[in-house]
C-alpha positions in Angstrom: 28.4 47.6 -165.3 28.0 47.4 -169.1 25.9 44.6 -170.6 26.4 43.3 -174.2 23.7 41.3 -175.9 24.0 39.1 -179.0 26.1 36.3 -180.4 29.5 35.6 -178.9 32.5 33.5 -179.9 32.8 32.5 -176.2 34.6 30.0 -174.0 34.3 29.3 -170.3 38.1 29.2 -169.7 41.4 29.9 -171.4 43.0 27.5 -173.8 39.6 26.1 -174.7 38.2 26.3 -178.2 35.3 28.8 -178.2 31.8 28.2 -179.7 29.1 30.5 -180.8 26.5 31.2 -178.1 23.7 33.7 -177.7 23.0 35.7 -174.6 24.3 38.5 -172.5 27.9 39.2 -171.4 28.6 41.8 -168.7 31.7 44.0 -168.6 33.0 45.0 -165.2 33.9 48.6 -164.2 37.6 47.9 -164.8 37.0 46.6 -168.3 36.9 42.9 -168.0 34.4 40.2 -169.0 32.1 38.8 -166.4 30.2 35.5 -166.5 28.2 34.8 -169.7 24.4 34.4 -169.4 23.1 32.1 -172.1 19.8 33.2 -173.6 18.7 31.9 -177.0 16.1 34.7 -177.2 18.7 37.4 -176.9 19.1 39.6 -179.9 22.1 41.7 -181.0 25.4 41.8 -182.9 28.2 39.3 -183.3 31.3 39.5 -181.2 34.8 38.1 -181.8 38.0 38.3 -179.8 40.4 40.9 -181.0 42.8 40.2 -183.8 46.5 39.9 -183.1 49.5 41.1 -185.1 52.5 39.2 -183.9 55.0 40.8 -186.3 54.5 44.5 -186.1 56.9 47.5 -185.7 55.3 50.5 -184.1 57.8 53.3 -184.5 59.5 52.4 -187.9 58.7 55.1 -190.4 60.5 53.5 -193.3 63.3 51.1 -194.0 66.0 52.0 -191.5 64.2 55.1 -190.3 62.5 55.9 -187.0 59.0 57.4 -186.8 58.2 60.7 -185.0 55.9 60.5 -182.0 53.0 61.7 -184.1 53.7 59.0 -186.8 54.0 56.3 -184.2 50.6 57.3 -182.7 49.0 57.2 -186.1 50.5 53.7 -186.7 49.0 52.4 -183.5 45.6 54.0 -184.3 45.6 52.5 -187.8 46.2 49.0 -186.3 43.5 49.5 -183.8 41.0 50.6 -186.5 41.4 47.4 -188.5 40.8 45.2 -185.4 44.3 44.5 -184.1 43.8 44.5 -180.4 47.1 43.0 -179.4 50.6 43.4 -180.9 53.9 41.6 -180.5 56.4 44.3 -181.6 59.0 41.8 -182.9 62.0 44.1 -182.6 62.1 47.7 -181.8 64.4 50.4 -180.4 62.1 52.4 -178.0 58.6 53.8 -177.9 57.4 57.3 -178.1 55.6 58.7 -175.0 51.9 57.6 -174.9 52.3 54.4 -176.9 52.8 51.8 -174.2 50.1 51.2 -171.6 47.7 53.5 -173.3 44.1 52.2 -172.8 43.1 53.7 -176.1 45.7 51.8 -178.1 46.4 48.1 -178.6 48.5 46.6 -175.8 52.1 45.8 -177.0 54.1 42.8 -176.1 57.7 43.9 -176.5 60.5 41.7 -177.9 63.4 44.1 -177.3 65.7 45.0 -180.1 66.7 42.8 -183.1 69.9 41.0 -182.5 72.2 40.6 -185.5 75.9 40.5 -186.6 77.6 43.8 -187.8 76.3 44.9 -191.2 73.9 41.9 -191.4 70.6 43.7 -191.0 69.0 47.1 -191.6 70.8 50.0 -190.2 70.0 51.6 -186.8 67.7 48.8 -185.8 69.7 45.9 -184.3 72.0 45.3 -181.4 75.1 44.2 -183.3 77.1 41.4 -181.8 80.8 41.6 -182.7 82.0 38.5 -180.8 79.9 35.4 -181.2 80.6 34.4 -177.6 78.7 37.4 -176.5 75.4 36.2 -178.0 74.0 34.5 -174.8 74.7 37.6 -172.7 73.1 39.9 -175.3 70.0 37.7 -175.5 69.6 37.5 -171.8 69.9 41.3 -171.6 67.2 41.8 -174.2 65.0 39.3 -172.4 65.2 41.5 -169.3 64.1 44.5 -171.4 61.2 42.8 -173.1 57.8 41.3 -172.2 59.0 37.7 -172.5 60.3 37.6 -176.0 63.7 38.0 -177.7 64.1 38.6 -181.5 67.1 37.4 -183.4 68.0 37.8 -187.1 68.9 34.3 -188.2 69.8 35.1 -191.8 70.6 38.0 -194.1 72.6 38.7 -197.2 76.4 38.5 -196.7 77.6 41.2 -199.1 81.3 40.5 -198.3 81.1 37.6 -200.8 80.5 39.9 -203.8 78.7 38.3 -206.7 78.4 35.1 -204.7 76.6 36.8 -201.8 73.4 35.0 -200.7 71.1 34.7 -197.7 73.4 33.0 -195.1 72.9 32.1 -191.4 74.4 34.6 -189.0 75.1 32.2 -186.1 76.7 28.8 -185.7 74.2 26.3 -184.3 76.2 25.7 -181.1 76.3 29.4 -180.1 72.6 29.8 -181.1 71.8 27.0 -178.7 73.6 28.8 -175.9 71.8 32.1 -176.7 68.4 30.5 -176.8 69.1 28.7 -173.5 70.2 32.0 -171.9 66.9 33.7 -173.1 64.9 30.7 -171.8 66.7 30.9 -168.4 65.8 34.6 -168.3 62.1 33.7 -168.8 61.8 34.6 -172.4 60.9 32.8 -175.6 62.8 33.4 -178.8 61.6 34.2 -182.3 63.8 34.5 -185.4 63.7 36.4 -188.7 64.4 33.7 -191.3 63.9 34.0 -195.0 66.2 31.2 -196.3 66.2 27.4 -196.1 69.8 27.5 -194.9 68.9 29.0 -191.5 66.0 26.7 -190.6 67.9 23.5 -189.5 70.1 25.4 -187.1 67.1 27.2 -185.6 65.3 23.9 -185.0 68.3 22.2 -183.6 68.9 25.2 -181.3 65.4 25.0 -179.8 63.7 28.1 -181.4 60.2 28.9 -180.1 58.8 30.7 -183.2 59.9 31.5 -186.8 59.1 34.7 -188.6 58.6 34.6 -192.4 59.8 31.0 -192.7 59.8 31.2 -196.5 62.6 28.6 -196.7 61.0 25.9 -194.6 60.8 22.6 -196.5 58.2 19.9 -196.1 60.1 17.9 -193.6 60.9 20.9 -191.5 57.2 22.0 -191.7 56.2 18.6 -190.3 58.8 19.1 -187.5 57.4 22.5 -186.7 53.9 21.1 -186.5 55.1 18.1 -184.3 56.9 20.4 -181.9 54.3 23.2 -181.8 56.7 25.8 -183.3 54.5 28.5 -184.9 55.4 30.3 -188.1 54.4 33.8 -188.9 54.2 33.7 -192.8 54.0 37.5 -193.4 52.6 36.9 -196.9 52.5 40.7 -197.6 56.3 40.8 -197.2 56.9 37.7 -199.2 54.9 39.3 -202.0 57.9 41.8 -202.3 60.6 39.2 -202.8 60.6 39.7 -206.6 61.2 43.4 -206.0 64.1 42.6 -203.7 65.5 40.3 -206.4 65.2 43.0 -209.1 66.9 45.5 -206.9 69.8 43.1 -206.3 70.2 43.0 -210.1 73.5 41.9 -211.6 75.5 42.9 -208.5 74.2 40.0 -206.3 72.9 37.4 -208.8 72.9 34.5 -206.4 70.9 36.3 -203.8 68.6 37.6 -206.5 67.9 34.1 -207.7 67.2 32.9 -204.2 64.6 35.6 -203.6 63.0 35.2 -207.0 62.6 31.4 -206.5 60.9 31.9 -203.1 58.6 34.5 -204.6 57.6 32.2 -207.5 56.9 29.4 -205.0 55.2 31.5 -202.4 51.7 30.3 -202.8 52.5 26.6 -203.0 54.8 27.1 -200.0 52.1 28.7 -197.8 49.7 25.9 -198.8 52.3 23.4 -197.8 52.7 24.9 -194.3 49.0 24.9 -193.8 48.6 21.3 -195.0 51.4 20.2 -192.7 49.4 21.5 -189.7 51.8 24.3 -188.8 50.4 26.7 -186.2 50.2 29.9 -188.3 50.4 33.3 -186.6 49.1 36.5 -188.2 51.7 39.1 -188.8 51.8 42.0 -191.2 55.5 43.1 -190.8 54.1 46.7 -190.8 56.7 49.4 -190.3 59.4 49.7 -192.9 58.1 48.0 -196.1 54.5 47.6 -195.1 51.9 50.2 -193.9 50.0 49.8 -190.7 46.4 48.8 -190.5 46.7 46.2 -193.3 45.8 43.0 -191.5 42.8 42.5 -193.8 45.2 42.4 -196.8 47.4 39.8 -195.1 44.5 37.5 -194.2 43.0 37.8 -197.6 46.3 36.2 -198.9 45.7 33.4 -196.4 42.2 32.9 -197.9 43.7 32.9 -201.4 46.1 30.2 -200.1 43.2 27.9 -199.2 42.6 28.6 -195.6 38.8 28.8 -194.8 37.4 31.9 -193.2 36.5 30.2 -189.9 40.1 28.9 -189.6 41.6 32.3 -190.4 39.5 33.8 -187.6 40.6 31.1 -185.2 44.3 31.6 -186.1 44.0 35.4 -186.0 42.0 35.7 -182.7 41.9 33.2 -179.9 44.7 30.9 -181.1 47.1 33.8 -181.4 46.0 35.3 -178.2 46.5 31.9 -176.4 50.0 31.7 -177.8 50.8 35.2 -176.6 49.3 34.4 -173.2 46.4 36.9 -173.3 42.7 36.1 -173.0 39.9 35.9 -175.6 36.2 36.3 -174.8 36.1 34.4 -171.5 35.4 35.3 -167.8 38.1 37.6 -166.3 39.8 38.5 -169.6 40.2 42.0 -170.9 37.0 43.1 -172.6 38.8 43.6 -176.0 36.5 42.5 -178.8 35.4 43.1 -182.4 31.7 43.9 -183.1 29.8 43.1 -186.3 26.1 43.5 -187.3 26.2 40.4 -189.4 27.9 37.0 -189.1 31.6 37.3 -189.8 32.2 33.6 -190.3 30.3 33.4 -193.6 32.1 36.2 -195.4 35.9 36.9 -195.2 35.3 40.5 -196.3 33.1 41.1 -193.3 35.5 39.3 -190.9 38.4 41.6 -191.7 36.3 44.8 -191.4 34.8 45.0 -187.9 32.3 47.8 -187.5 33.4 48.5 -184.0 36.5 47.6 -181.9 36.8 47.7 -178.1 39.6 47.9 -175.6 38.7 47.3 -172.0 35.1 47.6 -173.0 35.4 51.0 -174.6 34.3 51.0 -178.2 35.9 52.8 -181.1 34.7 52.8 -184.7 36.2 50.2 -187.0 38.5 52.8 -188.6 41.3 55.0 -187.4 39.9 56.7 -184.2 40.0 60.5 -184.4 41.1 60.9 -180.7 
């Protein structure tokens, strides 16, 4: 049995807010935490629960392209190295051998494939629904192929409108209600890609469980999300690219370009509004495609710039995200997945996002891309 000594962000049971305590924490032979032994004289490092990335795409090499098995392995290792010890994949096709259930890689909670309308998302990636009436069946099927999550594309540019093309919802609210109900009946929660304001009301009316990006949420909708406990994954690194998307649209799609440019200009005030409204924020990098893997530190630095204090960022990115995903933190019986620091990570955000060691099931790796 392994015994850790030092300062732990520990709690006695799940769903409970942790507190800093000093002492020893045993790790069982099968890689789980034992019962903490408090000892104020104990000396040692600082230990946090592992970070989560709830919007991550292991296996996407570039926009609309799939990674090779070697590339997918490197992506997962890069995520591990920056302290991401749990991933919600948020839409994928399939995984290369050796990625899932690998004790040397972050555990992955699968969402199944993206669900979209024909030509209303990136090529290759989604299950395309031709007939709207098929949506409930498709969502139920993806629920069966996932780890309790389904991912839908709620809005995308509709290029069929020519110069008037804009971000528009893909689904009527009534059929969206039926689809979400079907996923719930199959035992899954539903999260949705949503950039625009137009898509949010329908998602809320339909009973969505989580919103990705959420850059179009207004103040009243933010308050409703907070009231109903609907988390938002703000993916600030991705929102930083909205001005580039607007420029690429150019004169061909001026309405869409204006929509993206406006959201980019208001991005910092918008994030501050979500936080002030009390929305449960989930950490997500949107890595794969537009974003490289292993960049959670850059994402959370944008949260800090947006006014979130270091201690709250740590709470959002560790135990609160882990609770939402249904996995443990530093508590008896939980997987011994943790971040290790030689100095207090609460006082310095640059320290917090750069753990010196990371551990899965009690086995430690350096806080960088492992070499094996």
